[in-house]
N, C-alpha and C positions, 0 to 999 in steps of 0.2 A: 620565545616564552609563549605558552599557550593561553589563550584568552579564556580565563575561568568564568566569566559571565556570559559566555556564549551559550546558546541553547544546544541541547544534545543533538547528535547526529540522527537524523531520521533514517529509516531502513531504505528510503528512496535516493539517498544521495551516495555519491561515490566516497569509499573510505580513503582512496589513494588520490592526493593532490597532485595536479599537473605541475610541471616545472615552472610555467610562467605565472602560476599562482603564487608560488615562493618567491620568484624573482622580481614580478612586476605585478602588484596589487590593482594598478589601474587597468591593466589589459585584462585581468581576470574578471574584473567587474563587466568588460564589455563581452567576454565569452560565456558569462552566465545567462545573459539575456537570450541567446541563440543556441545554434549547435544541437537541435532535437530536444531541447528542454521546454517546459512550459513556464519558465520564469521563476519557479519555485525549487528548482533542483531535481524534479522528477523526470527521467527520461521517457519519451513518447513509448518506445517500444521495447521496454524493460521486460524480462521475464520474472516478473513478480506479481502476485496475486493482489488485486486491488483492495481486498476486503481483510485479508489476514497477513499480508506482507510476507508470505512464504516465497523465498527465492532460491537460486541455484545453492547446492551444496558441493563440496569439494571432498572427494575420498580416493580409494585406490582400487583399481581392477587388479585382482590377484590371479595370477594364472595357475594352471595345475602344478608347475614347478615353482610356485610361490614367489614369482617375479612381480613386484608391485609397481603399477604404473598409474599416474594421477589421471582422474576421470573427474566429469562433473555430473552430478545427480540433479536432474531439471524437475521443477515441479510439473505436475499434470495441470496445465491451464487449459481453460475452455472458455470459448465465447459465449456467455449466457444473457438471455433478456429475462430480467426480473420485472415483476409487476409491483410498483409502489401504490399502496392504497391511499396513502396522505397525499400524494403528488397527483393521482390520478393518471398516471402515465407508466409507459414502460421504460426501463433503463438497462442499457446494454453495458455489460462490464466484462472484464477478462478476469477470471477467477479460477482458483484451484477447485478440484472436485470435493476436497475436504472442506471448502468454504460453502460449497453448494448444500452439502449435508448439514453444515452449521447454521445456515440461513433457515433451511427446512425445519430444523429442530427448534430453534428459536421463535418460530411462527411467522416467518416472512421477512422480507427486506427491511422494512421499516423497524420492526423490533430488533433485528439484528444490529442495525446502525446505531439506533439509539442507546444499545448496550455497550457498543464497542468503543474502544479507547481511540482517541484522535491520533495518537502518535503511530498507530498501526495502520491507519486507513491512508489510502492515495488521496492525493488533492482533489481528484473527482469525486470520490466517495465521501471525503469530508464536506465538500460543498452540498452533496445530496443530503448528508446527516443534518447539516444546518437548515436546509430548506425543509426537511421534514419536522424539525424541532420548531420552526415558524409556523408551520401549518396546523399541527396538533395543539389542541388547548392544552393548558397547564394541568388541568385535572387528569386527563388521559396519560401525559407523560409521567405524572407522579404515580398512577395506578399501575402502569406497565413496569415501572422501576420497582415498586414494592411487590407485584406480583411474583417477580422472578428471583 
């Protein structure tokens, strides 16, 4: 019986449960705390953009003779250092090239994070968003929300 009160799955968690999760929930609680995760279900080295949650997609490689073979389309990820004006420091994130364009279009990392939805951001980016919201005065936050 599925738990209807459970929060929706984040794009950073696995959609396929392991067998020990089904058979032994106590053992699953122990494995959630380790194994390359940060405690919130986000894998440390996943191929996913930290700002837009773009991830790998599955499709077909089609040959000249029209034979279809499964393949993966990986996102174009780059390690980029952004400058946060509100925090006064540099922030290094692994983001897609599309996200770099979006950050530039919205006027910087601070404006992008303030406007972004929390369910799309990675845990690190969500912590940055909260820190930026604490640093900025309420009037500035309201102005940036109304301006765009």
